[in-house]
N, C-alpha and C positions, 0 to 999 in steps of 0.2 A: 565860791567858783573853779576853784579847780576841780572837787566832785562834782558839778554840774557841769565842768565841761569832760571831764572821766563817763559820766553818763550819757552825755552827746555821744560821745566819737566810740562808742559800746552802742549804742542805735547804729549808726553809721557802720558801725564793723559789721553788726547781725543781721542789717539790711543787706549787706553785700553778699556774704555767708549764704543770705537764704538763697538767693539768685544764682553765685556759681561753685559752693562747693558742696559737692554731690552725697558728702558722708552727712554736713551738716544738714541737706536739701531731706536725708531719710530720717533724720532725726528729729526735726521738727514733722514728721509728718504723723508722730507717734501720739500728737498731745492737744489738746483746745484748753491752754491753762493762761490767766492772767496774775504776771508775779511782778512789784511793785518794790521798787526800792525806793529806798526815803528818808531824809532826818527824820527824829523825834516829835521835832519842832513844827513838823511838816511842810517849811521852806523850801525846801528840795528832793525832789523827786523826778523820779520817771515809771510809767505802769507800760511794759513789755509785755505784748498780746501775739503770743502764738495759736493760729485758729488750723489744725489738722493739714499742715503743710506751706503757710503762709505768717510771715510776720510783720507787724507794727508797734508803734509804743505812744504814747500820747502821752500830754502834760499828767502829773501827781495826780491820782483819784483816791479818795478812801471810800473804804468797804466794796470796791471794785474788783480786788483781789484774792486768787485763791490761797498767796500765798506772800508776804510782806516779810520784806528782811529793813529792818529799820533800825537806826544807827545814830547814838547819843548826838553828836555831830559831825560835820562837813569832814573835818579833817579829821578825826579816825575812821571814816569811811576811806576818805581816798587814800589814807594811806594804808589800812587793811586790804584794800581791793587791790592795789595794783603793789604789792609786796609780792615778790620769789617763793613763799612761802604760804599763801594763802588762805590754803585752807587750815594751817594750824594758827597762823594770825587771827582770822575770824574766830575760831576755838577761843583762842584765852580773851579774843574780847570779847567775847558771851562769858565767859567765866567772870569777868569784869563788872558786867552787866553796862558795857557801852555798843551790843547790839542784843537783839529779839528778833527772835521768830515768831509771826504773826498768821497761823494757817496750818495748808497741809506742806508739813516738812517734802515729804517726797518728790512733791514739783518743787522745790525749792533745789534739791538733788540735780534732777534733769536739767533745769535752768543750769544751774553750774557743769552738769557736763556736757550741753552745749554750746556755751562756753569756750568752755573748753578746744571743743572741734569746731567754731567757726573761731577760733585764733590758729 
């Protein structure tokens, strides 16, 4: 439940930043991509849609993303995504097989950079 709430809050923060944060707006204008964050079982997830300046989100949808961040379980996803050392913790989770990336890795980096700008 925490992971689902985290994805909901992230969606709200990104929507707000898209309206009010000039740096984030500039960042959004660069790409047209879809980023999926979900659990391996597919029960919890969110599709983040960026279209050259606009942002929207939808329920998790298979095979529609340009890049997907797939977590082994919701508890790990929540712990790593909310950690203060998220980049290192994500790398460690990947080394342990608790997260995998499918698709274009540079898109995930673009998304991560955007989240940092939005926050």
